[in-house]
TORNUVO-199644 format. One record per residue (C-alpha): residue number from 1; residue in three letters; x, y, z. Coordinates in nm, 3 decimals. Layout:
N
<r NUM,ala,<X,Y,Z>> ...
END
This chain:
407
<r 1,unk,<3.159,-1.037,-1.033>> <r 2,unk,<2.990,-1.003,-1.372>> <r 3,unk,<2.855,-1.356,-1.346>> <r 4,unk,<2.711,-1.278,-1.002>> <r 5,unk,<2.537,-0.970,-1.138>> <r 6,unk,<2.393,-1.162,-1.433>> <r 7,unk,<2.275,-1.440,-1.202>> <r 8,unk,<2.108,-1.185,-0.979>> <r 9,unk,<1.934,-1.018,-1.275>> <r 10,unk,<1.807,-1.355,-1.395>> <r 11,unk,<1.643,-1.411,-1.057>> <r 12,unk,<1.441,-1.088,-1.085>> <r 13,unk,<1.068,-1.161,-1.098>> <r 14,unk,<1.006,-1.044,-1.455>> <r 15,unk,<0.631,-1.109,-1.435>> <r 16,unk,<0.596,-0.875,-1.137>> <r 17,unk,<0.826,-0.619,-1.296>> <r 18,unk,<0.638,-0.633,-1.627>> <r 19,unk,<0.297,-0.588,-1.462>> <r 20,unk,<0.424,-0.288,-1.264>> <r 21,unk,<0.578,-0.124,-1.571>> <r 22,unk,<0.254,-0.161,-1.764>> <r 23,unk,<0.054,-0.014,-1.474>> <r 24,unk,<0.276,0.293,-1.432>> <r 25,unk,<0.272,0.351,-1.809>> <r 26,unk,<-0.108,0.337,-1.805>> <r 27,unk,<-0.100,0.572,-1.507>> <r 28,unk,<0.071,0.842,-1.712>> <r 29,unk,<-0.187,0.804,-1.990>> <r 30,unk,<-0.490,0.799,-1.759>> <r 31,unk,<-0.372,1.102,-1.559>> <r 32,unk,<-0.310,1.290,-1.882>> <r 33,unk,<-0.656,1.196,-2.013>> <r 34,unk,<-0.820,1.304,-1.684>> <r 35,unk,<-0.653,1.647,-1.689>> <r 36,unk,<-0.615,1.736,-2.055>> <r 37,unk,<-0.947,1.924,-2.056>> <r 38,unk,<-0.918,2.072,-1.704>> <r 39,unk,<-0.795,2.425,-1.763>> <r 40,unk,<-0.871,2.514,-1.401>> <r 41,unk,<-0.593,2.289,-1.273>> <r 42,unk,<-0.360,2.289,-1.574>> <r 43,unk,<-0.365,2.663,-1.643>> <r 44,unk,<-0.433,2.590,-2.009>> <r 45,unk,<-0.124,2.368,-2.045>> <r 46,unk,<-0.267,2.039,-2.172>> <r 47,unk,<0.057,1.850,-2.108>> <r 48,unk,<0.118,1.980,-1.753>> <r 49,unk,<0.011,1.665,-1.573>> <r 50,unk,<0.164,1.443,-1.838>> <r 51,unk,<0.502,1.587,-1.746>> <r 52,unk,<0.433,1.583,-1.372>> <r 53,unk,<0.323,1.220,-1.360>> <r 54,unk,<0.610,1.116,-1.588>> <r 55,unk,<0.850,1.274,-1.338>> <r 56,unk,<0.672,1.099,-1.050>> <r 57,unk,<0.699,0.762,-1.222>> <r 58,unk,<1.062,0.819,-1.325>> <r 59,unk,<1.163,0.917,-0.971>> <r 60,unk,<0.981,0.615,-0.830>> <r 61,unk,<1.146,0.378,-1.077>> <r 62,unk,<1.493,0.512,-0.995>> <r 63,unk,<1.430,0.457,-0.624>> <r 64,unk,<1.283,0.115,-0.698>> <r 65,unk,<1.600,0.012,-0.880>> <r 66,unk,<1.804,0.141,-0.586>> <r 67,unk,<1.607,-0.076,-0.344>> <r 68,unk,<1.639,-0.381,-0.571>> <r 69,unk,<2.016,-0.332,-0.585>> <r 70,unk,<2.030,-0.310,-0.204>> <r 71,unk,<2.022,-0.635,-0.014>> <r 72,unk,<1.695,-0.644,0.182>> <r 73,unk,<1.899,-0.734,0.489>> <r 74,unk,<2.049,-0.384,0.461>> <r 75,unk,<1.693,-0.255,0.425>> <r 76,unk,<1.627,-0.431,0.754>> <r 77,unk,<1.911,-0.235,0.916>> <r 78,unk,<1.774,0.091,0.774>> <r 79,unk,<1.417,0.019,0.886>> <r 80,unk,<1.447,0.220,1.212>> <r 81,unk,<1.561,0.522,1.007>> <r 82,unk,<1.267,0.485,0.766>> <r 83,unk,<1.025,0.444,1.056>> <r 84,unk,<1.163,0.746,1.241>> <r 85,unk,<1.151,0.952,0.921>> <r 86,unk,<0.785,0.863,0.869>> <r 87,unk,<0.698,0.955,1.228>> <r 88,unk,<0.885,1.286,1.204>> <r 89,unk,<0.707,1.361,0.877>> <r 90,unk,<0.367,1.293,1.034>> <r 91,unk,<0.453,1.523,1.324>> <r 92,unk,<0.562,1.797,1.083>> <r 93,unk,<0.230,1.764,0.904>> <r 94,unk,<0.045,1.839,1.226>> <r 95,unk,<0.274,2.133,1.304>> <r 96,unk,<0.312,2.300,0.965>> <r 97,unk,<0.111,2.096,0.715>> <r 98,unk,<-0.145,2.229,0.469>> <r 99,unk,<-0.509,2.121,0.476>> <r 100,unk,<-0.657,1.956,0.166>> <r 101,unk,<-1.019,1.832,0.158>> <r 102,unk,<-1.054,1.869,0.535>> <r 103,unk,<-0.739,1.674,0.619>> <r 104,unk,<-0.401,1.816,0.714>> <r 105,unk,<-0.196,1.559,0.523>> <r 106,unk,<0.062,1.753,0.323>> <r 107,unk,<0.392,1.916,0.413>> <r 108,unk,<0.589,2.145,0.179>> <r 109,unk,<0.954,2.064,0.106>> <r 110,unk,<1.053,2.373,-0.089>> <r 111,unk,<0.850,2.375,-0.412>> <r 112,unk,<0.747,2.011,-0.360>> <r 113,unk,<0.458,1.890,-0.145>> <r 114,unk,<0.489,1.551,0.019>> <r 115,unk,<0.237,1.328,0.197>> <r 116,unk,<0.418,1.148,0.483>> <r 117,unk,<0.126,0.913,0.546>> <r 118,unk,<0.210,0.733,0.218>> <r 119,unk,<0.562,0.656,0.342>> <r 120,unk,<0.412,0.562,0.680>> <r 121,unk,<0.229,0.269,0.519>> <r 122,unk,<0.555,0.112,0.407>> <r 123,unk,<0.730,0.210,0.731>> <r 124,unk,<0.467,0.037,0.945>> <r 125,unk,<0.491,-0.285,0.744>> <r 126,unk,<0.871,-0.317,0.755>> <r 127,unk,<0.888,-0.201,1.117>> <r 128,unk,<0.647,-0.474,1.224>> <r 129,unk,<0.849,-0.727,1.023>> <r 130,unk,<1.169,-0.606,1.193>> <r 131,unk,<1.020,-0.635,1.542>> <r 132,unk,<0.909,-0.993,1.480>> <r 133,unk,<1.239,-1.093,1.320>> <r 134,unk,<1.449,-0.942,1.599>> <r 135,unk,<1.243,-1.105,1.872>> <r 136,unk,<1.233,-1.446,1.699>> <r 137,unk,<1.598,-1.498,1.608>> <r 138,unk,<1.753,-1.790,1.790>> <r 139,unk,<1.442,-1.847,1.997>> <r 140,unk,<1.332,-2.202,2.073>> <r 141,unk,<0.962,-2.116,2.075>> <r 142,unk,<0.791,-2.169,1.737>> <r 143,unk,<0.472,-1.972,1.781>> <r 144,unk,<0.417,-1.600,1.794>> <r 145,unk,<0.411,-1.492,2.156>> <r 146,unk,<0.185,-1.237,2.319>> <r 147,unk,<0.490,-1.014,2.360>> <r 148,unk,<0.552,-1.028,1.983>> <r 149,unk,<0.196,-0.921,1.909>> <r 150,unk,<0.202,-0.639,2.164>> <r 151,unk,<0.538,-0.513,2.035>> <r 152,unk,<0.418,-0.508,1.673>> <r 153,unk,<0.095,-0.331,1.766>> <r 154,unk,<0.284,-0.066,1.967>> <r 155,unk,<0.516,0.003,1.673>> <r 156,unk,<0.216,0.049,1.442>> <r 157,unk,<0.013,0.250,1.696>> <r 158,unk,<0.234,0.562,1.685>> <r 159,unk,<0.197,0.639,1.311>> <r 160,unk,<-0.170,0.542,1.317>> <r 161,unk,<-0.239,0.780,1.606>> <r 162,unk,<-0.066,1.063,1.420>> <r 163,unk,<-0.269,0.991,1.105>> <r 164,unk,<-0.591,0.993,1.311>> <r 165,unk,<-0.499,1.339,1.440>> <r 166,unk,<-0.477,1.484,1.087>> <r 167,unk,<-0.756,1.349,1.053>> <r 168,unk,<-0.718,1.111,0.755>> <r 169,unk,<-0.991,0.849,0.781>> <r 170,unk,<-0.899,0.665,0.461>> <r 171,unk,<-0.533,0.614,0.550>> <r 172,unk,<-0.632,0.514,0.904>> <r 173,unk,<-0.857,0.240,0.769>> <r 174,unk,<-0.590,0.114,0.529>> <r 175,unk,<-0.325,0.110,0.802>> <r 176,unk,<-0.557,-0.059,1.052>> <r 177,unk,<-0.653,-0.343,0.819>> <r 178,unk,<-0.291,-0.377,0.700>> <r 179,unk,<-0.170,-0.418,1.059>> <r 180,unk,<-0.433,-0.686,1.117>> <r 181,unk,<-0.325,-0.872,0.802>> <r 182,unk,<0.045,-0.851,0.896>> <r 183,unk,<-0.035,-1.001,1.235>> <r 184,unk,<-0.228,-1.279,1.062>> <r 185,unk,<0.058,-1.343,0.818>> <r 186,unk,<0.300,-1.356,1.110>> <r 187,unk,<0.112,-1.653,1.253>> <r 188,unk,<-0.086,-1.485,1.530>> <r 189,unk,<-0.340,-1.734,1.679>> <r 190,unk,<-0.692,-1.694,1.545>> <r 191,unk,<-0.847,-1.630,1.885>> <r 192,unk,<-0.612,-1.335,1.935>> <r 193,unk,<-0.701,-1.202,1.591>> <r 194,unk,<-1.070,-1.229,1.676>> <r 195,unk,<-1.015,-1.032,1.996>> <r 196,unk,<-0.819,-0.767,1.805>> <r 197,unk,<-1.099,-0.739,1.548>> <r 198,unk,<-1.356,-0.691,1.824>> <r 199,unk,<-1.132,-0.433,1.993>> <r 200,unk,<-1.096,-0.246,1.665>> <r 201,unk,<-1.471,-0.247,1.610>> <r 202,unk,<-1.530,-0.122,1.965>> <r 203,unk,<-1.269,0.149,1.917>> <r 204,unk,<-1.428,0.268,1.592>> <r 205,unk,<-1.770,0.277,1.756>> <r 206,unk,<-1.630,0.479,2.045>> <r 207,unk,<-1.467,0.729,1.809>> <r 208,unk,<-1.794,0.786,1.623>> <r 209,unk,<-2.005,0.803,1.940>> <r 210,unk,<-1.767,1.044,2.114>> <r 211,unk,<-1.793,1.302,1.838>> <r 212,unk,<-1.425,1.292,1.743>> <r 213,unk,<-1.528,1.264,1.379>> <r 214,unk,<-1.698,1.559,1.217>> <r 215,unk,<-2.038,1.516,1.059>> <r 216,unk,<-1.906,1.561,0.705>> <r 217,unk,<-1.663,1.274,0.765>> <r 218,unk,<-1.942,1.047,0.883>> <r 219,unk,<-2.157,1.148,0.586>> <r 220,unk,<-1.867,1.085,0.350>> <r 221,unk,<-1.817,0.741,0.498>> <r 222,unk,<-2.186,0.647,0.474>> <r 223,unk,<-2.262,0.808,0.135>> <r 224,unk,<-2.202,0.480,-0.049>> <r 225,unk,<-2.522,0.343,0.109>> <r 226,unk,<-2.722,0.666,0.081>> <r 227,unk,<-2.581,0.938,-0.149>> <r 228,unk,<-2.839,1.186,-0.013>> <r 229,unk,<-2.641,1.208,0.313>> <r 230,unk,<-2.378,1.417,0.137>> <r 231,unk,<-2.537,1.527,-0.192>> <r 232,unk,<-2.277,1.795,-0.268>> <r 233,unk,<-1.975,1.595,-0.153>> <r 234,unk,<-1.917,1.220,-0.141>> <r 235,unk,<-2.273,1.143,-0.254>> <r 236,unk,<-2.220,1.349,-0.569>> <r 237,unk,<-1.881,1.187,-0.627>> <r 238,unk,<-2.029,0.837,-0.602>> <r 239,unk,<-2.312,0.918,-0.842>> <r 240,unk,<-2.082,1.073,-1.103>> <r 241,unk,<-1.831,0.790,-1.070>> <r 242,unk,<-2.101,0.533,-1.137>> <r 243,unk,<-2.226,0.727,-1.437>> <r 244,unk,<-1.877,0.756,-1.582>> <r 245,unk,<-1.799,0.386,-1.546>> <r 246,unk,<-2.144,0.290,-1.678>> <r 247,unk,<-2.095,0.509,-1.987>> <r 248,unk,<-1.791,0.302,-2.081>> <r 249,unk,<-1.991,-0.006,-2.171>> <r 250,unk,<-1.795,-0.309,-2.288>> <r 251,unk,<-1.512,-0.151,-2.485>> <r 252,unk,<-1.520,0.211,-2.366>> <r 253,unk,<-1.538,0.543,-2.547>> <r 254,unk,<-1.169,0.549,-2.630>> <r 255,unk,<-0.866,0.699,-2.458>> <r 256,unk,<-0.899,1.080,-2.422>> <r 257,unk,<-1.259,1.053,-2.546>> <r 258,unk,<-1.455,1.001,-2.225>> <r 259,unk,<-1.753,1.237,-2.212>> <r 260,unk,<-1.756,1.259,-1.831>> <r 261,unk,<-1.382,1.318,-1.821>> <r 262,unk,<-1.401,1.589,-2.088>> <r 263,unk,<-1.685,1.764,-1.907>> <r 264,unk,<-1.513,1.740,-1.569>> <r 265,unk,<-1.813,1.597,-1.386>> <r 266,unk,<-1.611,1.359,-1.166>> <r 267,unk,<-1.414,1.548,-0.898>> <r 268,unk,<-1.055,1.446,-0.823>> <r 269,unk,<-1.062,1.222,-1.128>> <r 270,unk,<-0.686,1.217,-1.176>> <r 271,unk,<-0.623,1.116,-0.812>> <r 272,unk,<-0.881,0.932,-0.602>> <r 273,unk,<-1.119,0.853,-0.891>> <r 274,unk,<-0.868,0.756,-1.159>> <r 275,unk,<-1.046,0.424,-1.205>> <r 276,unk,<-1.347,0.606,-1.351>> <r 277,unk,<-1.122,0.711,-1.642>> <r 278,unk,<-1.035,0.345,-1.697>> <r 279,unk,<-1.400,0.239,-1.689>> <r 280,unk,<-1.529,0.518,-1.914>> <r 281,unk,<-1.255,0.519,-2.175>> <r 282,unk,<-1.154,0.151,-2.188>> <r 283,unk,<-1.482,-0.003,-2.076>> <r 284,unk,<-1.533,-0.335,-1.901>> <r 285,unk,<-1.251,-0.497,-2.098>> <r 286,unk,<-0.998,-0.231,-1.999>> <r 287,unk,<-1.117,-0.232,-1.638>> <r 288,unk,<-1.071,-0.608,-1.614>> <r 289,unk,<-0.725,-0.570,-1.768>> <r 290,unk,<-0.621,-0.316,-1.504>> <r 291,unk,<-0.770,-0.523,-1.222>> <r 292,unk,<-0.594,-0.827,-1.366>> <r 293,unk,<-0.259,-0.646,-1.366>> <r 294,unk,<-0.310,-0.547,-1.002>> <r 295,unk,<-0.399,-0.909,-0.931>> <r 296,unk,<-0.072,-1.022,-1.093>> <r 297,unk,<0.123,-0.785,-0.865>> <r 298,unk,<-0.052,-0.928,-0.559>> <r 299,unk,<-0.011,-1.287,-0.675>> <r 300,unk,<0.362,-1.249,-0.737>> <r 301,unk,<0.400,-1.072,-0.404>> <r 302,unk,<0.234,-1.360,-0.221>> <r 303,unk,<0.454,-1.605,-0.409>> <r 304,unk,<0.762,-1.411,-0.303>> <r 305,unk,<0.642,-1.412,0.059>> <r 306,unk,<0.596,-1.789,0.046>> <r 307,unk,<0.937,-1.859,-0.110>> <r 308,unk,<1.175,-1.637,0.083>> <r 309,unk,<1.403,-1.797,0.341>> <r 310,unk,<1.431,-1.481,0.554>> <r 311,unk,<1.177,-1.406,0.828>> <r 312,unk,<1.200,-1.029,0.789>> <r 313,unk,<1.164,-1.052,0.412>> <r 314,unk,<0.874,-1.292,0.439>> <r 315,unk,<0.666,-1.081,0.675>> <r 316,unk,<0.755,-0.759,0.490>> <r 317,unk,<0.650,-0.909,0.155>> <r 318,unk,<0.321,-1.035,0.300>> <r 319,unk,<0.257,-0.694,0.457>> <r 320,unk,<0.323,-0.510,0.130>> <r 321,unk,<0.076,-0.736,-0.050>> <r 322,unk,<-0.182,-0.672,0.222>> <r 323,unk,<-0.136,-0.296,0.198>> <r 324,unk,<-0.151,-0.276,-0.183>> <r 325,unk,<-0.442,-0.519,-0.202>> <r 326,unk,<-0.651,-0.348,0.064>> <r 327,unk,<-0.594,-0.002,-0.080>> <r 328,unk,<-0.669,-0.117,-0.435>> <r 329,unk,<-0.993,-0.282,-0.325>> <r 330,unk,<-1.094,0.027,-0.128>> <r 331,unk,<-1.026,0.266,-0.416>> <r 332,unk,<-1.192,0.061,-0.689>> <r 333,unk,<-1.485,-0.021,-0.459>> <r 334,unk,<-1.522,0.351,-0.385>> <r 335,unk,<-1.549,0.424,-0.759>> <r 336,unk,<-1.806,0.147,-0.803>> <r 337,unk,<-2.009,0.265,-0.505>> <r 338,unk,<-1.961,-0.053,-0.298>> <r 339,unk,<-1.713,0.103,-0.053>> <r 340,unk,<-1.722,0.437,0.130>> <r 341,unk,<-1.547,0.742,-0.014>> <r 342,unk,<-1.231,0.774,0.191>> <r 343,unk,<-0.992,0.953,-0.042>> <r 344,unk,<-0.717,0.693,-0.085>> <r 345,unk,<-0.524,0.673,-0.416>> <r 346,unk,<-0.516,0.367,-0.640>> <r 347,unk,<-0.161,0.228,-0.602>> <r 348,unk,<0.059,0.257,-0.913>> <r 349,unk,<-0.215,0.441,-1.105>> <r 350,unk,<-0.336,0.757,-0.927>> <r 351,unk,<-0.159,1.088,-0.974>> <r 352,unk,<0.079,1.188,-0.697>> <r 353,unk,<0.449,1.164,-0.624>> <r 354,unk,<0.409,1.045,-0.265>> <r 355,unk,<0.182,0.751,-0.342>> <r 356,unk,<0.370,0.652,-0.658>> <r 357,unk,<0.712,0.661,-0.489>> <r 358,unk,<0.589,0.469,-0.182>> <r 359,unk,<0.431,0.198,-0.400>> <r 360,unk,<0.740,0.162,-0.622>> <r 361,unk,<0.967,0.146,-0.316>> <r 362,unk,<0.749,-0.141,-0.193>> <r 363,unk,<0.772,-0.314,-0.531>> <r 364,unk,<1.150,-0.269,-0.525>> <r 365,unk,<1.164,-0.443,-0.189>> <r 366,unk,<0.954,-0.731,-0.325>> <r 367,unk,<1.182,-0.768,-0.627>> <r 368,unk,<1.493,-0.758,-0.408>> <r 369,unk,<1.357,-1.021,-0.171>> <r 370,unk,<1.263,-1.242,-0.465>> <r 371,unk,<1.603,-1.215,-0.633>> <r 372,unk,<1.792,-1.306,-0.316>> <r 373,unk,<1.566,-1.588,-0.199>> <r 374,unk,<1.750,-1.921,-0.191>> <r 375,unk,<1.442,-2.138,-0.163>> <r 376,unk,<1.323,-2.314,-0.477>> <r 377,unk,<0.986,-2.453,-0.378>> <r 378,unk,<0.668,-2.322,-0.231>> <r 379,unk,<0.623,-2.400,0.138>> <r 380,unk,<0.286,-2.545,0.220>> <r 381,unk,<0.312,-2.525,0.598>> <r 382,unk,<0.192,-2.245,0.823>> <r 383,unk,<0.295,-1.885,0.751>> <r 384,unk,<0.612,-1.886,0.958>> <r 385,unk,<0.641,-2.228,1.111>> <r 386,unk,<0.896,-2.355,0.857>> <r 387,unk,<1.140,-2.074,0.930>> <r 388,unk,<1.111,-2.116,1.302>> <r 389,unk,<1.138,-2.495,1.274>> <r 390,unk,<1.458,-2.451,1.078>> <r 391,unk,<1.587,-2.216,1.349>> <r 392,unk,<1.508,-2.474,1.618>> <r 393,unk,<1.694,-2.743,1.426>> <r 394,unk,<1.996,-2.517,1.387>> <r 395,unk,<1.995,-2.434,1.757>> <r 396,unk,<1.962,-2.803,1.846>> <r 397,unk,<2.254,-2.890,1.617>> <r 398,unk,<2.473,-2.626,1.778>> <r 399,unk,<2.386,-2.750,2.128>> <r 400,unk,<2.463,-3.108,2.028>> <r 401,unk,<2.799,-3.005,1.882>> <r 402,unk,<2.890,-2.812,2.198>> <r 403,unk,<2.798,-3.109,2.417>> <r 404,unk,<3.010,-3.341,2.201>> <r 405,unk,<3.320,-3.125,2.235>> <r 406,unk,<3.272,-3.091,2.610>> <r 407,unk,<3.269,-3.468,2.646>> 
END
C-alpha cells in the first residue's frame, strides 16, 4: 500500500504543481499590495485582505489535494452532482442573489458570499466531457457524431442561459469560447465548428440589436477601442490600467511601492485589475514572469490531455486548459487595453474565494489525471482518434473471441 502511494506521488506533475504554488503565493502578495492602502475597503486594517486571500488559497489547496487523491473516474461519477449544483446555484442567484457592478452574480451562504458562475465553468467542462465519454464507449464509430455535438451543446446551454440572465457578459463570453474549444478538442469536424462560430456571431448580433443588453454594457464592451464611450466607467478603468502598467517600466517600482496602487486610481485593482499591480510594481520583467508561469500551467495541462488514456480525462483536461487560457488572455488583455472590460478575474491570481477555489479544483483534476495516466508517450494523431481506434480494436477482439468459441 505504501509503495502504491509513493508511486502515485512520484507521478504527480511537479512542474505544474510548482507553477501553481508560485502563482497562488504571488496572489496573496499582490492582493495585499493592492489593498494595503485602501482604508475604504479594509476599514483601516492593513492586513485584512492578506488574511482573506490566504484563507481563500488555503481552502482551495485543501480541496485541490482532495481532488488529486480521488480517482478522476470517481470525479466522472460525481459530475452530474457538480453540474446540478452549479445549475441550482445559478438559479438561486437569480432568485435571491445580490447585485454587484450591474450583475446579479453573488449568493450569500451565511456570512460567506459565493459566485456560482465560477463553479459553472468547471461544471460545463466536465459535463461535456462526460456526455462525450458516455456516448462513445463501446461504439464502433470513430468520429464525433452530430448527436454528440448536439448533446454537449445542450448540456452547456443551460448554465450559459442562466449566466446571460444575470446578466454577466464576461462569464458568458468565457463560457461560450470554452464550449467551442472543448468541441474542437473533442474532434468535431471543422465545417461544423465554422457553422457554430457563425451561429454564435449571429446570436451575439441579435442580442445587441434586440436591446437585451443595456447601453452601459455595450459601452463597457467597446471602451477598449474608444475610452470616451464610457469615460467614468470602463473607459476610465482602461486608461488608469494602462498608466499603472506603463509606470512600472522594466523592473517596476517595487512590491508595495506602486504609486497608482497607493493612490487607489485603478478601480477593482485587487480583483479584475490585479495584473496592473504586477505591471506597476514588478515591471516588464515581473509581468513576463507571471505570464510565463500561466503559460507553464497551460503547457502542462495540454501535455496531460495528450497523454491520458481515458476519454473523459482527456476532454476534461483539454477543456480546463481552454477555460484557464481564455480567461487569462481576456483579463490580461483587458488590463493592457487590447480586450474589452468584461469583469472576469485572472485565474489563480485575483482576489476571491469562488474563482480561486474553482481554479484550484480544476488544477487538482489535472494533477489527478496526470498521476493516473498509464500512457508514456505523446500521441501525435488526432485529438481523440487514438482512443476510439483502441476501443474499436478491443471490440473487434471480443467479437473474434466470441465467434471462435461459437465454432
